[in-house]
N, CA, C, O and the ligand as a Tripos MOL2 file, in Angstrom:
@<TRIPOS>MOLECULE
protein
  253   251    64     0     0
PROTEIN
NO_CHARGES

@<TRIPOS>ATOM
      1 N          27.4250   36.1640   19.8340 N.3       1 MET1
      2 CA         26.1250   35.9230   20.4640 C.3       1 MET1
      3 C          26.1880   36.3200   21.9280 C.2       1 MET1
      4 O          27.1480   36.0090   22.6340 O.2       1 MET1
      5 N          25.1660   36.9990   22.3620 N.am      2 GLU2
      6 CA         25.0970   37.3970   23.7630 C.3       2 GLU2
      7 C          24.8930   36.1620   24.6320 C.2       2 GLU2
      8 O          24.0780   35.2950   24.3170 O.2       2 GLU2
      9 N          25.6350   36.0930   25.7140 N.am      3 ILE3
     10 CA         25.5060   34.9680   26.6340 C.3       3 ILE3
     11 C          24.5900   35.3650   27.7850 C.2       3 ILE3
     12 O          24.8230   36.3620   28.4680 O.2       3 ILE3
     13 N          23.5630   34.5810   27.9830 N.am      4 VAL4
     14 CA         22.6140   34.8170   29.0730 C.3       4 VAL4
     15 C          22.7070   33.6450   30.0330 C.2       4 VAL4
     16 O          22.6310   32.4850   29.6280 O.2       4 VAL4
     17 N          22.8720   33.9590   31.3050 N.am      5 LYS5
     18 CA         22.9470   32.9120   32.3260 C.3       5 LYS5
     19 C          22.0940   33.3210   33.5050 C.2       5 LYS5
     20 O          22.1990   34.4430   34.0000 O.2       5 LYS5
     21 N          21.2530   32.4120   33.9530 N.am      6 LYS6
     22 CA         20.4440   32.6940   35.1360 C.3       6 LYS6
     23 C          20.5410   31.5170   36.0900 C.2       6 LYS6
     24 O          20.5760   30.3580   35.6770 O.2       6 LYS6
     25 N          20.5830   31.8380   37.3700 N.am      7 LYS7
     26 CA         20.6450   30.8130   38.3980 C.3       7 LYS7
     27 C          19.2740   30.7050   39.0470 C.2       7 LYS7
     28 O          18.6310   31.7180   39.3220 O.2       7 LYS7
     29 N          18.8300   29.4910   39.2900 N.am      8 ALA8
     30 CA         17.4890   29.3310   39.8340 C.3       8 ALA8
     31 C          17.4150   28.1810   40.8270 C.2       8 ALA8
     32 O          18.1200   27.1790   40.7080 O.2       8 ALA8
     33 N          16.5400   28.3580   41.8110 N.am      9 CYS9
     34 CA         16.2140   27.2680   42.7190 C.3       9 CYS9
     35 C          15.1410   26.4020   42.0600 C.2       9 CYS9
     36 O          14.7150   26.6950   40.9430 O.2       9 CYS9
     37 N          14.7090   25.3620   42.7220 N.am     10 GLY10
     38 CA         13.7010   24.4770   42.1590 C.3      10 GLY10
     39 C          12.3800   25.1780   41.8790 C.2      10 GLY10
     40 O          11.6570   24.8000   40.9580 O.2      10 GLY10
     41 N          12.0650   26.1930   42.6680 N.am     11 THR11
     42 CA         10.8110   26.9230   42.4990 C.3      11 THR11
     43 C          10.8320   27.8010   41.2540 C.2      11 THR11
     44 O           9.8110   27.9740   40.5890 O.2      11 THR11
     45 N          11.9960   28.3500   40.9450 N.am     12 HIS12
     46 CA         12.0720   29.3650   39.8970 C.3      12 HIS12
     47 C          12.7200   28.8700   38.6090 C.2      12 HIS12
     48 O          13.0090   29.6640   37.7140 O.2      12 HIS12
     49 N          12.9470   27.5750   38.5120 N.am     13 ILE13
     50 CA         13.6110   27.0580   37.3250 C.3      13 ILE13
     51 C          12.8090   27.3440   36.0630 C.2      13 ILE13
     52 O          13.3910   27.6580   35.0250 O.2      13 ILE13
     53 N          11.4910   27.2430   36.1320 N.am     14 TYR14
     54 CA         10.6910   27.4590   34.9190 C.3      14 TYR14
     55 C          10.6860   28.9230   34.5180 C.2      14 TYR14
     56 O          10.6490   29.2570   33.3340 O.2      14 TYR14
     57 N          10.7240   29.7950   35.5240 N.am     15 ARG15
     58 CA         10.8030   31.2210   35.2300 C.3      15 ARG15
     59 C          12.1250   31.5420   34.5390 C.2      15 ARG15
     60 O          12.1630   32.3080   33.5760 O.2      15 ARG15
     61 N          13.1990   30.9530   35.0370 N.am     16 ALA16
     62 CA         14.5050   31.1740   34.4230 C.3      16 ALA16
     63 C          14.5160   30.6530   32.9840 C.2      16 ALA16
     64 O          15.0340   31.3080   32.0790 O.2      16 ALA16
     65 N          13.9410   29.4740   32.7890 N.am     17 LEU17
     66 CA         13.8760   28.9170   31.4280 C.3      17 LEU17
     67 C          13.0860   29.8380   30.5010 C.2      17 LEU17
     68 O          13.4920   30.0910   29.3670 O.2      17 LEU17
     69 N          11.9550   30.3350   30.9960 N.am     18 ASP18
     70 CA         11.1280   31.2340   30.1890 C.3      18 ASP18
     71 C          11.8830   32.5030   29.8200 C.2      18 ASP18
     72 O          11.8210   32.9670   28.6810 O.2      18 ASP18
     73 N          12.5950   33.0570   30.7940 N.am     19 GLU19
     74 CA         13.2820   34.3200   30.5460 C.3      19 GLU19
     75 C          14.4500   34.1480   29.5830 C.2      19 GLU19
     76 O          14.6690   34.9870   28.7100 O.2      19 GLU19
     77 N          15.1930   33.0710   29.7420 N.am     20 VAL20
     78 CA         16.3030   32.8360   28.8150 C.3      20 VAL20
     79 C          15.7660   32.6120   27.4020 C.2      20 VAL20
     80 O          16.3400   33.0900   26.4240 O.2      20 VAL20
     81 N          14.6560   31.8760   27.3120 N.am     21 THR21
     82 CA         14.0450   31.6420   26.0030 C.3      21 THR21
     83 C          13.6010   32.9690   25.3810 C.2      21 THR21
     84 O          13.8230   33.2130   24.1950 O.2      21 THR21
     85 N          12.9760   33.8140   26.1900 N.am     22 ALA22
     86 CA         12.4810   35.0930   25.6840 C.3      22 ALA22
     87 C          13.6210   36.0210   25.2830 C.2      22 ALA22
     88 O          13.5290   36.7240   24.2760 O.2      22 ALA22
     89 N          14.6910   36.0250   26.0670 N.am     23 GLU23
     90 CA         15.7800   36.9620   25.8230 C.3      23 GLU23
     91 C          16.6800   36.5300   24.6720 C.2      23 GLU23
     92 O          17.2920   37.3710   24.0140 O.2      23 GLU23
     93 N          16.7620   35.2340   24.4270 N.am     24 THR24
     94 CA         17.6990   34.7580   23.4150 C.3      24 THR24
     95 C          16.9990   34.1850   22.1920 C.2      24 THR24
     96 O          17.6440   33.9390   21.1730 O.2      24 THR24
     97 N          15.6900   33.9690   22.2770 N.am     25 ALA25
     98 CA         14.9470   33.3540   21.1790 C.3      25 ALA25
     99 C          15.5580   32.0140   20.7920 C.2      25 ALA25
    100 O          15.5300   31.6110   19.6290 O.2      25 ALA25
    101 N          16.1020   31.3410   21.7790 N.am     26 ALA26
    102 CA         16.6970   30.0310   21.5260 C.3      26 ALA26
    103 C          16.3030   29.0910   22.6520 C.2      26 ALA26
    104 O          15.9330   29.5260   23.7430 O.2      26 ALA26
    105 N          16.3850   27.8170   22.3790 N.am     27 PHE27
    106 CA         16.0490   26.8500   23.4130 C.3      27 PHE27
    107 C          17.1290   26.8650   24.4830 C.2      27 PHE27
    108 O          18.3090   26.7410   24.1560 O.2      27 PHE27
    109 N          16.7600   27.0150   25.7550 N.am     28 PRO28
    110 CA         17.7650   27.1590   26.8020 C.3      28 PRO28
    111 C          18.4090   25.8280   27.1990 C.2      28 PRO28
    112 O          17.8440   24.7500   27.0150 O.2      28 PRO28
    113 N          19.5940   25.9550   27.7400 N.am     29 ASN29
    114 CA         20.3160   24.8090   28.2780 C.3      29 ASN29
    115 C          20.2190   24.8680   29.7950 C.2      29 ASN29
    116 O          20.4730   25.9150   30.3890 O.2      29 ASN29
    117 N          19.8550   23.7660   30.4240 N.am     30 MET30
    118 CA         19.7050   23.7310   31.8730 C.3      30 MET30
    119 C          20.7270   22.7620   32.4650 C.2      30 MET30
    120 O          20.8050   21.5970   32.0730 O.2      30 MET30
    121 N          21.5000   23.2670   33.4110 N.am     31 GLU31
    122 CA         22.5050   22.4290   34.0590 C.3      31 GLU31
    123 C          22.2720   22.4240   35.5590 C.2      31 GLU31
    124 O          22.0240   23.4730   36.1540 O.2      31 GLU31
    125 N          22.3500   21.2620   36.1680 N.am     32 ALA32
    126 CA         22.2830   21.1940   37.6220 C.3      32 ALA32
    127 C          23.6230   21.6470   38.1980 C.2      32 ALA32
    128 O          24.6890   21.3250   37.6720 O.2      32 ALA32
    129 N          23.5370   22.3930   39.2790 N.am     33 ILE33
    130 CA         24.7520   22.8100   39.9630 C.3      33 ILE33
    131 C          25.1720   21.6880   40.9050 C.2      33 ILE33
    132 O          24.4570   21.3700   41.8550 O.2      33 ILE33
    133 N          26.3090   21.1010   40.6490 N.am     34 ASN34
    134 CA         26.7570   20.0390   41.5530 C.3      34 ASN34
    135 C          28.1860   20.2680   42.0400 C.2      34 ASN34
    136 O          28.7860   19.4200   42.7000 O.2      34 ASN34
    137 N          28.7040   21.4330   41.6940 N.am     35 ASN35
    138 CA         30.0280   21.7920   42.1860 C.3      35 ASN35
    139 C          29.8780   22.3500   43.6050 C.2      35 ASN35
    140 O          29.0940   23.2720   43.8250 O.2      35 ASN35
    141 N          30.6090   21.8090   44.5470 N.am     36 ASN36
    142 CA         30.4810   22.2480   45.9420 C.3      36 ASN36
    143 C          30.7070   23.7420   46.1050 C.2      36 ASN36
    144 O          30.0800   24.3830   46.9490 O.2      36 ASN36
    145 N          31.5900   24.2850   45.3100 N.am     37 GLU37
    146 CA         31.8900   25.7120   45.4410 C.3      37 GLU37
    147 C          30.7000   26.5710   45.0350 C.2      37 GLU37
    148 O          30.6150   27.7360   45.4230 O.2      37 GLU37
    149 N          29.7860   26.0090   44.2610 N.am     38 GLU38
    150 CA         28.6590   26.7870   43.7640 C.3      38 GLU38
    151 C          27.3850   26.5310   44.5540 C.2      38 GLU38
    152 O          26.3470   27.1190   44.2530 O.2      38 GLU38
    153 N          27.4440   25.6790   45.5380 N.am     39 LEU39
    154 CA         26.2210   25.3170   46.2480 C.3      39 LEU39
    155 C          25.6020   26.4800   46.9990 C.2      39 LEU39
    156 O          24.3990   26.4860   47.2580 O.2      39 LEU39
    157 N          26.4130   27.4580   47.3500 N.am     40 SER40
    158 CA         25.8690   28.5940   48.0830 C.3      40 SER40
    159 C          25.4360   29.7200   47.1520 C.2      40 SER40
    160 O          25.0660   30.7990   47.6160 O.2      40 SER40
    161 N          25.4790   29.4810   45.8450 N.am     41 THR41
    162 CA         25.0450   30.4960   44.8890 C.3      41 THR41
    163 C          23.5560   30.7580   45.0550 C.2      41 THR41
    164 O          22.7580   29.8220   44.9980 O.2      41 THR41
    165 N          23.1690   32.0050   45.2590 N.am     42 PRO42
    166 CA         21.7410   32.2640   45.4500 C.3      42 PRO42
    167 C          20.9650   32.2500   44.1390 C.2      42 PRO42
    168 O          21.5000   32.5430   43.0690 O.2      42 PRO42
    169 N          19.6930   31.9030   44.2560 N.am     43 CYS43
    170 CA         18.7540   32.0070   43.1480 C.3      43 CYS43
    171 C          18.6560   33.4630   42.7080 C.2      43 CYS43
    172 O          18.7730   34.3740   43.5280 O.2      43 CYS43
    173 N          18.4370   33.6850   41.3820 N.am     44 ASP44
    174 CA         18.2840   35.0530   40.8850 C.3      44 ASP44
    175 C          16.9460   35.6700   41.2900 C.2      44 ASP44
    176 O          16.7550   36.8780   41.1480 O.2      44 ASP44
    177 N          16.0250   34.8590   41.7880 N.am     45 TYR45
    178 CA         14.6720   35.3590   42.0460 C.3      45 TYR45
    179 C          14.2690   35.3240   43.5100 C.2      45 TYR45
    180 O          13.2620   35.9200   43.8920 O.2      45 TYR45
    181 N          15.0460   34.6320   44.3320 N.am     46 CYS46
    182 CA         14.7200   34.5780   45.7510 C.3      46 CYS46
    183 C          16.0180   34.3370   46.5280 C.2      46 CYS46
    184 O          17.1060   34.3910   45.9560 O.2      46 CYS46
    185 N          15.9020   34.0800   47.7930 N.am     47 GLN47
    186 CA         17.0810   33.9580   48.6470 C.3      47 GLN47
    187 C          17.5440   32.5130   48.8210 C.2      47 GLN47
    188 O          18.5210   32.2530   49.5240 O.2      47 GLN47
    189 N          16.8580   31.5910   48.1940 N.am     48 GLN48
    190 CA         17.2500   30.1930   48.3290 C.3      48 GLN48
    191 C          18.4990   29.9070   47.5060 C.2      48 GLN48
    192 O          18.8520   30.6620   46.6000 O.2      48 GLN48
    193 N          19.1510   28.8160   47.8360 N.am     49 ALA49
    194 CA         20.3060   28.3960   47.0640 C.3      49 ALA49
    195 C          19.8560   27.9170   45.6830 C.2      49 ALA49
    196 O          18.8900   27.1650   45.5510 O.2      49 ALA49
    197 N          20.5730   28.3660   44.6710 N.am     50 ALA50
    198 CA         20.2430   27.9350   43.3160 C.3      50 ALA50
    199 C          20.6980   26.4960   43.1120 C.2      50 ALA50
    200 O          21.7520   26.0930   43.6040 O.2      50 ALA50
    201 N          19.9000   25.7300   42.3860 N.am     51 ILE51
    202 CA         20.2930   24.3590   42.0700 C.3      51 ILE51
    203 C          20.4320   24.1350   40.5700 C.2      51 ILE51
    204 O          20.8690   23.0700   40.1340 O.2      51 ILE51
    205 N          20.0560   25.1460   39.7780 N.am     52 TYR52
    206 CA         20.2140   25.0430   38.3250 C.3      52 TYR52
    207 C          20.8070   26.3250   37.7740 C.2      52 TYR52
    208 O          20.5760   27.4160   38.2940 O.2      52 TYR52
    209 N          21.5750   26.1660   36.7100 N.am     53 VAL53
    210 CA         22.0000   27.3140   35.9160 C.3      53 VAL53
    211 C          21.3680   27.1460   34.5430 C.2      53 VAL53
    212 O          21.5280   26.1110   33.8950 O.2      53 VAL53
    213 N          20.6510   28.1710   34.1070 N.am     54 VAL54
    214 CA         20.0270   28.1560   32.7890 C.3      54 VAL54
    215 C          20.7890   29.1420   31.9150 C.2      54 VAL54
    216 O          21.0060   30.2890   32.3050 O.2      54 VAL54
    217 N          21.1910   28.6960   30.7440 N.am     55 SER55
    218 CA         21.9340   29.5730   29.8480 C.3      55 SER55
    219 C          21.5830   29.2530   28.4090 C.2      55 SER55
    220 O          20.8640   28.2930   28.1290 O.2      55 SER55
    221 N          22.0950   30.0620   27.5050 N.am     56 ASN56
    222 CA         21.9180   29.7770   26.0830 C.3      56 ASN56
    223 C          23.2000   29.1800   25.5060 C.2      56 ASN56
    224 O          23.4120   29.1810   24.2930 O.2      56 ASN56
    225 N          24.0340   28.6800   26.3830 N.am     57 ILE57
    226 CA         25.2630   28.0230   25.9490 C.3      57 ILE57
    227 C          24.9900   26.5200   25.9090 C.2      57 ILE57
    228 O          24.7840   25.8910   26.9470 O.2      57 ILE57
    229 N          24.9900   25.9600   24.7220 N.am     58 HIS58
    230 CA         24.6010   24.5550   24.6140 C.3      58 HIS58
    231 C          25.7740   23.6030   24.7430 C.2      58 HIS58
    232 O          25.6030   22.4540   25.1500 O.2      58 HIS58
    233 N          26.9440   24.0640   24.4060 N.am     59 SER59
    234 CA         28.0960   23.1750   24.5260 C.3      59 SER59
    235 C          29.2840   23.9310   25.1020 C.2      59 SER59
    236 O          29.9560   24.6720   24.3850 O.2      59 SER59
    237 N          29.5470   23.7490   26.3900 N.am     60 PRO60
    238 CA         30.6540   24.4830   27.0200 C.3      60 PRO60
    239 C          32.0140   24.0740   26.4810 C.2      60 PRO60
    240 O          33.0130   24.7340   26.7660 O.2      60 PRO60
    241 N          32.0720   23.0060   25.7120 N.am     61 THR61
    242 CA         33.3650   22.5600   25.1860 C.3      61 THR61
    243 C          33.7570   23.3350   23.9390 C.2      61 THR61
    244 O          34.9060   23.2810   23.5000 O.2      61 THR61
    245 N          32.7800   24.0680   23.3590 N.am     62 ILE62
    246 CA         33.0990   24.8920   22.1860 C.3      62 ILE62
    247 C          33.5790   26.2510   22.6680 C.2      62 ILE62
    248 O          32.8770   26.9410   23.4060 O.2      62 ILE62
    249 N          34.7540   26.6210   22.2550 N.am     63 SER63
    250 CA         35.3160   27.8870   22.7280 C.3      63 SER63
    251 C          34.9370   29.0290   21.7890 C.2      63 SER63
    252 O          35.3210   30.1750   22.0250 O.2      63 SER63
    253 ZN         14.1850   30.9700   43.6550 Zn       64 ZN64
@<TRIPOS>BOND
     1     1     2 1
     2     2     3 1
     3     3     4 2
     4     3     5 am
     5     5     6 1
     6     6     7 1
     7     7     8 2
     8     7     9 am
     9     9    10 1
    10    10    11 1
    11    11    12 2
    12    11    13 am
    13    13    14 1
    14    14    15 1
    15    15    16 2
    16    15    17 am
    17    17    18 1
    18    18    19 1
    19    19    20 2
    20    19    21 am
    21    21    22 1
    22    22    23 1
    23    23    24 2
    24    23    25 am
    25    25    26 1
    26    26    27 1
    27    27    28 2
    28    27    29 am
    29    29    30 1
    30    30    31 1
    31    31    32 2
    32    31    33 am
    33    33    34 1
    34    34    35 1
    35    35    36 2
    36    35    37 am
    37    37    38 1
    38    38    39 1
    39    39    40 2
    40    39    41 am
    41    41    42 1
    42    42    43 1
    43    43    44 2
    44    43    45 am
    45    45    46 1
    46    46    47 1
    47    47    48 2
    48    47    49 am
    49    49    50 1
    50    50    51 1
    51    51    52 2
    52    51    53 am
    53    53    54 1
    54    54    55 1
    55    55    56 2
    56    55    57 am
    57    57    58 1
    58    58    59 1
    59    59    60 2
    60    59    61 am
    61    61    62 1
    62    62    63 1
    63    63    64 2
    64    63    65 am
    65    65    66 1
    66    66    67 1
    67    67    68 2
    68    67    69 am
    69    69    70 1
    70    70    71 1
    71    71    72 2
    72    71    73 am
    73    73    74 1
    74    74    75 1
    75    75    76 2
    76    75    77 am
    77    77    78 1
    78    78    79 1
    79    79    80 2
    80    79    81 am
    81    81    82 1
    82    82    83 1
    83    83    84 2
    84    83    85 am
    85    85    86 1
    86    86    87 1
    87    87    88 2
    88    87    89 am
    89    89    90 1
    90    90    91 1
    91    91    92 2
    92    91    93 am
    93    93    94 1
    94    94    95 1
    95    95    96 2
    96    95    97 am
    97    97    98 1
    98    98    99 1
    99    99   100 2
   100    99   101 am
   101   101   102 1
   102   102   103 1
   103   103   104 2
   104   103   105 am
   105   105   106 1
   106   106   107 1
   107   107   108 2
   108   107   109 am
   109   109   110 1
   110   110   111 1
   111   111   112 2
   112   111   113 am
   113   113   114 1
   114   114   115 1
   115   115   116 2
   116   115   117 am
   117   117   118 1
   118   118   119 1
   119   119   120 2
   120   119   121 am
   121   121   122 1
   122   122   123 1
   123   123   124 2
   124   123   125 am
   125   125   126 1
   126   126   127 1
   127   127   128 2
   128   127   129 am
   129   129   130 1
   130   130   131 1
   131   131   132 2
   132   131   133 am
   133   133   134 1
   134   134   135 1
   135   135   136 2
   136   135   137 am
   137   137   138 1
   138   138   139 1
   139   139   140 2
   140   139   141 am
   141   141   142 1
   142   142   143 1
   143   143   144 2
   144   143   145 am
   145   145   146 1
   146   146   147 1
   147   147   148 2
   148   147   149 am
   149   149   150 1
   150   150   151 1
   151   151   152 2
   152   151   153 am
   153   153   154 1
   154   154   155 1
   155   155   156 2
   156   155   157 am
   157   157   158 1
   158   158   159 1
   159   159   160 2
   160   159   161 am
   161   161   162 1
   162   162   163 1
   163   163   164 2
   164   163   165 am
   165   165   166 1
   166   166   167 1
   167   167   168 2
   168   167   169 am
   169   169   170 1
   170   170   171 1
   171   171   172 2
   172   171   173 am
   173   173   174 1
   174   174   175 1
   175   175   176 2
   176   175   177 am
   177   177   178 1
   178   178   179 1
   179   179   180 2
   180   179   181 am
   181   181   182 1
   182   182   183 1
   183   183   184 2
   184   183   185 am
   185   185   186 1
   186   186   187 1
   187   187   188 2
   188   187   189 am
   189   189   190 1
   190   190   191 1
   191   191   192 2
   192   191   193 am
   193   193   194 1
   194   194   195 1
   195   195   196 2
   196   195   197 am
   197   197   198 1
   198   198   199 1
   199   199   200 2
   200   199   201 am
   201   201   202 1
   202   202   203 1
   203   203   204 2
   204   203   205 am
   205   205   206 1
   206   206   207 1
   207   207   208 2
   208   207   209 am
   209   209   210 1
   210   210   211 1
   211   211   212 2
   212   211   213 am
   213   213   214 1
   214   214   215 1
   215   215   216 2
   216   215   217 am
   217   217   218 1
   218   218   219 1
   219   219   220 2
   220   219   221 am
   221   221   222 1
   222   222   223 1
   223   223   224 2
   224   223   225 am
   225   225   226 1
   226   226   227 1
   227   227   228 2
   228   227   229 am
   229   229   230 1
   230   230   231 1
   231   231   232 2
   232   231   233 am
   233   233   234 1
   234   234   235 1
   235   235   236 2
   236   235   237 am
   237   237   238 1
   238   238   239 1
   239   239   240 2
   240   239   241 am
   241   241   242 1
   242   242   243 1
   243   243   244 2
   244   243   245 am
   245   245   246 1
   246   246   247 1
   247   247   248 2
   248   247   249 am
   249   249   250 1
   250   250   251 1
   251   251   252 2
@<TRIPOS>SUBSTRUCTURE
     1 MET1         2 RESIDUE 1 A MET
     2 GLU2         6 RESIDUE 1 A GLU
     3 ILE3        10 RESIDUE 1 A ILE
     4 VAL4        14 RESIDUE 1 A VAL
     5 LYS5        18 RESIDUE 1 A LYS
     6 LYS6        22 RESIDUE 1 A LYS
     7 LYS7        26 RESIDUE 1 A LYS
     8 ALA8        30 RESIDUE 1 A ALA
     9 CYS9        34 RESIDUE 1 A CYS
    10 GLY10       38 RESIDUE 1 A GLY
    11 THR11       42 RESIDUE 1 A THR
    12 HIS12       46 RESIDUE 1 A HIS
    13 ILE13       50 RESIDUE 1 A ILE
    14 TYR14       54 RESIDUE 1 A TYR
    15 ARG15       58 RESIDUE 1 A ARG
    16 ALA16       62 RESIDUE 1 A ALA
    17 LEU17       66 RESIDUE 1 A LEU
    18 ASP18       70 RESIDUE 1 A ASP
    19 GLU19       74 RESIDUE 1 A GLU
    20 VAL20       78 RESIDUE 1 A VAL
    21 THR21       82 RESIDUE 1 A THR
    22 ALA22       86 RESIDUE 1 A ALA
    23 GLU23       90 RESIDUE 1 A GLU
    24 THR24       94 RESIDUE 1 A THR
    25 ALA25       98 RESIDUE 1 A ALA
    26 ALA26      102 RESIDUE 1 A ALA
    27 PHE27      106 RESIDUE 1 A PHE
    28 PRO28      110 RESIDUE 1 A PRO
    29 ASN29      114 RESIDUE 1 A ASN
    30 MET30      118 RESIDUE 1 A MET
    31 GLU31      122 RESIDUE 1 A GLU
    32 ALA32      126 RESIDUE 1 A ALA
    33 ILE33      130 RESIDUE 1 A ILE
    34 ASN34      134 RESIDUE 1 A ASN
    35 ASN35      138 RESIDUE 1 A ASN
    36 ASN36      142 RESIDUE 1 A ASN
    37 GLU37      146 RESIDUE 1 A GLU
    38 GLU38      150 RESIDUE 1 A GLU
    39 LEU39      154 RESIDUE 1 A LEU
    40 SER40      158 RESIDUE 1 A SER
    41 THR41      162 RESIDUE 1 A THR
    42 PRO42      166 RESIDUE 1 A PRO
    43 CYS43      170 RESIDUE 1 A CYS
    44 ASP44      174 RESIDUE 1 A ASP
    45 TYR45      178 RESIDUE 1 A TYR
    46 CYS46      182 RESIDUE 1 A CYS
    47 GLN47      186 RESIDUE 1 A GLN
    48 GLN48      190 RESIDUE 1 A GLN
    49 ALA49      194 RESIDUE 1 A ALA
    50 ALA50      198 RESIDUE 1 A ALA
    51 ILE51      202 RESIDUE 1 A ILE
    52 TYR52      206 RESIDUE 1 A TYR
    53 VAL53      210 RESIDUE 1 A VAL
    54 VAL54      214 RESIDUE 1 A VAL
    55 SER55      218 RESIDUE 1 A SER
    56 ASN56      222 RESIDUE 1 A ASN
    57 ILE57      226 RESIDUE 1 A ILE
    58 HIS58      230 RESIDUE 1 A HIS
    59 SER59      234 RESIDUE 1 A SER
    60 PRO60      238 RESIDUE 1 A PRO
    61 THR61      242 RESIDUE 1 A THR
    62 ILE62      246 RESIDUE 1 A ILE
    63 SER63      250 RESIDUE 1 A SER
    64 ZN64       253 GROUP 0 **** ****
């Protein structure tokens, strides 16, 4: 399965959810970024810091 991941700020979270849903035809998984190393990760749609990662990976514990 193709893995799709998008980073989004609070403004663009719904856009990211829509795009992941459209690209994967699956319900997206949304995770808040709370790792300090990732706090400076930019949003995929603007220059703000991303606060969410949206992906089609529902369980990161499954390898
Ligand atoms: Zn944004």
